[in-house]
N, C-alpha and C positions, 0 to 999 in steps of 0.2 A: 082031782086037781093035780096037774103036773108039777113036780118040784122045780125050784127056781133055776136049777142048772139045766133044764130041758126046754126053757123058752126064752125069748127075747122080745121086748117091745121097741119099735122104732117110731119115733115121732119126727117127721121131716119138717124142718123150719125153712130151709131155702138154700140153693147152691150145694155147698159141701157139708151144710150144717144140719145136724139131727141129734136128737136125744136117743141114746141106746140105753135101755134099762135092762140089766143083766145081773142076776144073782143078788138082786136088792141093791144094786149100785147103778147110779145115773151117770153116764158119761156124755159129754157134749163133744161133738166132732167139729173141728176147723170153724170157729165162731165167726159168723157174718151176720150182723144185726142192723146195719146202716139202711135207711130208705133208699129207694132207687133214684136215679137221675144223676149221681155224682160221677165224676171222672177220677181216677186214681192213676198218678203218674209215677212210675219208678224207672228212672234212667230214661232210655229211649221209648219204653213201653207205657201206653195209656189204656187202662182197662175202663169199661163202662158198665155199671150196674143197671139192670133193666127191671127187676122185680123186688117187691117188698117181702121181708121175712114173714112167715106165717105166724111167729110168736116173738114177743119182746123178751129181752133178758130177764125181766121180772116174772114173766109167765113160764119161762123155761128153767125151772129148778134143776140144778145139777150138783154133783159131788165133785167130779173130776173133768178135766179137759184132755182129750186127744188131739194134739195140734201137729199136723204133719209138718207143717213149716210156718214161719212167722213173717217171711220177707215178701209175700205176695198178697195184695189187698183182697184178692177173691178167696183167700183162705183165712184171712184174719184182717177184717176191716176195723174202722176206728171204733164203732160200739162194741165189736167183738173183742178187741184189745182191752177196752174198759171193763168188760165183763170177766176177764181172766182173774181179777182179783176175788172173784166169788168162789173159785175152785179151792179145794184143799190142796190139790196138786195139779199142776199143768204138765202133762207128759209129752215130751217133744224131742226133737234133736239136740245134740250137744251144743251145736252153734246157736240154736234158737234160745236155749236155756242160758248160755252165756249172755246173750243180748238182753233177755227179758229179766233175768235175775228173780228175786222174790221167791214165789212158790213154784217156779218152773224146775222140772227135774229132766235132765237130758240123758237120752240113752242111745248107745250105739247099736247098729243091727245085732240082734240076738241077745242083747242084754235084757234082763227082766227086772221087774218091779213087783213086789207083792202088796196087795192092799187088803184090808178087812172087808169081808162081804157079810151077807145076811147069815143068821144062824150059827155064828161062830166060824164060818168057812173063810177060806183064803182065796182071793182072786189074783191071778198072776197076768201081768201085762208083758208081752214079748214084743220089743221093737223089731220090725221086719225091714228088709231092703226095699228101696224104692228108687226110681230113677225118673226125673221130671223132664223127659224128652229123649231126643236121640243120644247115643253114646258120646258123640262129639260135640254136644250142645250143653254144656253144664249150666243148669238153672238154679243152682244151689243145693245144699243138702236137704233131702226130704226123708220122711219115714212113714211106714205103715205101722199097724199095731194089731197083735192077736191077743184076745182075752179068753181066759179059761179058768175055771175053779181047779185047784190043785187036786180036789177030790174027784173031779170029773174032766180029765184032760182030753177025752175023746169027743167033747162037745165044745169046739173052739169057735170063736167069732173073729172075723178079720175085717178091719177097716183098712182099705188100701192107701188112704191119703192120695195125693197127686202122684201118679206114676203111670208109665206105659207098661205094657206087657213086655218082659224081658227075662232072663235066665233067673235074676233075683226073686221074681214072683214065683217062677216055677219051683224054686228051692223051697218057698214057703209050703207049697202043696206037697212036696215030698216029705218035709219034716213035721208038719202039724196038721191034725185031723179037723179040718175047718167044716162047720156045718151051717154057717151063714157067712156070706161075703158081701160086705157093704163096699161097693166100688165107685170111686170118683171116675166118671166117663166124660162124655161131651166132646172128645177129641179136640181140646182146646188148641187154638192157633192164634198167633199174634204175628203180623207181617214183619214186625221190626226184628225179629229173631229168626225168620226163615219160614218156609212152607210146612215144616215137620209139626206133627201133632206132639203136644206136651202132656196130655193125659190119654187115658185108654180111649181107643176107638171102639165102636160097637163090635166089630170083628174080633178085636182083641179081648173084649168082654166075654165072647163065646169062647175063646181059647181058655180063658180064666175058668169059665163055667165047666168046661171039660176037664181041666186040671184039678178042680175041686168037685168031683162028681157027686158028693153027698151034700152039697151047699145049696141052700137058698140064695138067690142072688137079688140083692137090693141096690138099684141104681141110684147114685147121688151125682150132683155137680154136672148136670146135663142141661141146665136151664137158669135163667136169672142173670146171666152175664153175656155181653155182646160177642165175646171171643170163642164161644162154643160153636163147633161146626157141624156137630151132630146132636139132634135132639130125640125126644122120646120116640118119634116115629121111625127113625133109623135103628135105634136099639131094638124096638120091637120087632122090626122087619128081619133084622139079622138073626134074632133068636128064633123067630118063626121059621126062617129058611133052614136053620140048623136043627129044627124039631125040639128046641129047648125052651119054648115059650112058657111052659108049665113051670119053669124054674125061677122065673121072674116075679118078684114081689114089689110092685110099684108103691112107694111111699105116698101117703095121703097128707097133704100140708096141714099141720096143726093138729092131726088126729093120729093117735097110735095105732100102728098095725102090729099083729103078733105073728112071730116067726117060731115054728115049731123045729127045735134043734134035733129032734129025733127023726123027722122027715116023714112021719107016719100020718100027719094032718090032724092028729088029735091033740088039741090044746086045751080042752075042757078040764 
């Protein structure tokens, strides 16, 4: 049996929402639990949800939340916001923590937070740079997060949050040895803010895969909302064209998949 620092289980819930079980700790990413059909209006932008979550908050037991940002409904919807109170800590941006209060803890890029893990180990969360769209199109502060045990820093897990590929993500690859990259993709576009993509395109995900050469790639946030311009077929096609399709680990709604952080395929 592989030790806890060598494996991660991912249970896909929908959109950007998944349970990451690592080092005996359960993290919920960007909680969205509302049923489909609702419209969500923020300023001039209206988002429309098209798919139901695979699990309810009651069925998605978690210890902590990794919240890339709180100000867009496709990353924190109404039921997701209500679920935040179940977390011991909600790790997020400083701006979001100021708005949320309570159990929210805000981190600036490269700040860290240590949490207790299984077997007396310590798990470190590092907030990482993210940019939610083009350089000249501010969509508000967002963050990604890298997780690793302090006793095994060479087996890190990266959750991108909502970001495009840019020099800040390149810096993560230079500084941290990522073995699994959970990427919010979908090339989100909303006409009210222009034609630019606001989350990674499939081509940018290929760039990320090349920057993190030892990492399994787990796509999130490519379906379930109307504003995604690229789905699974586009992502699969780009990775196949790059000869990297073997690096993709597609999440299975409501069922855990196991990621081998050693990359040798042996998770027994």
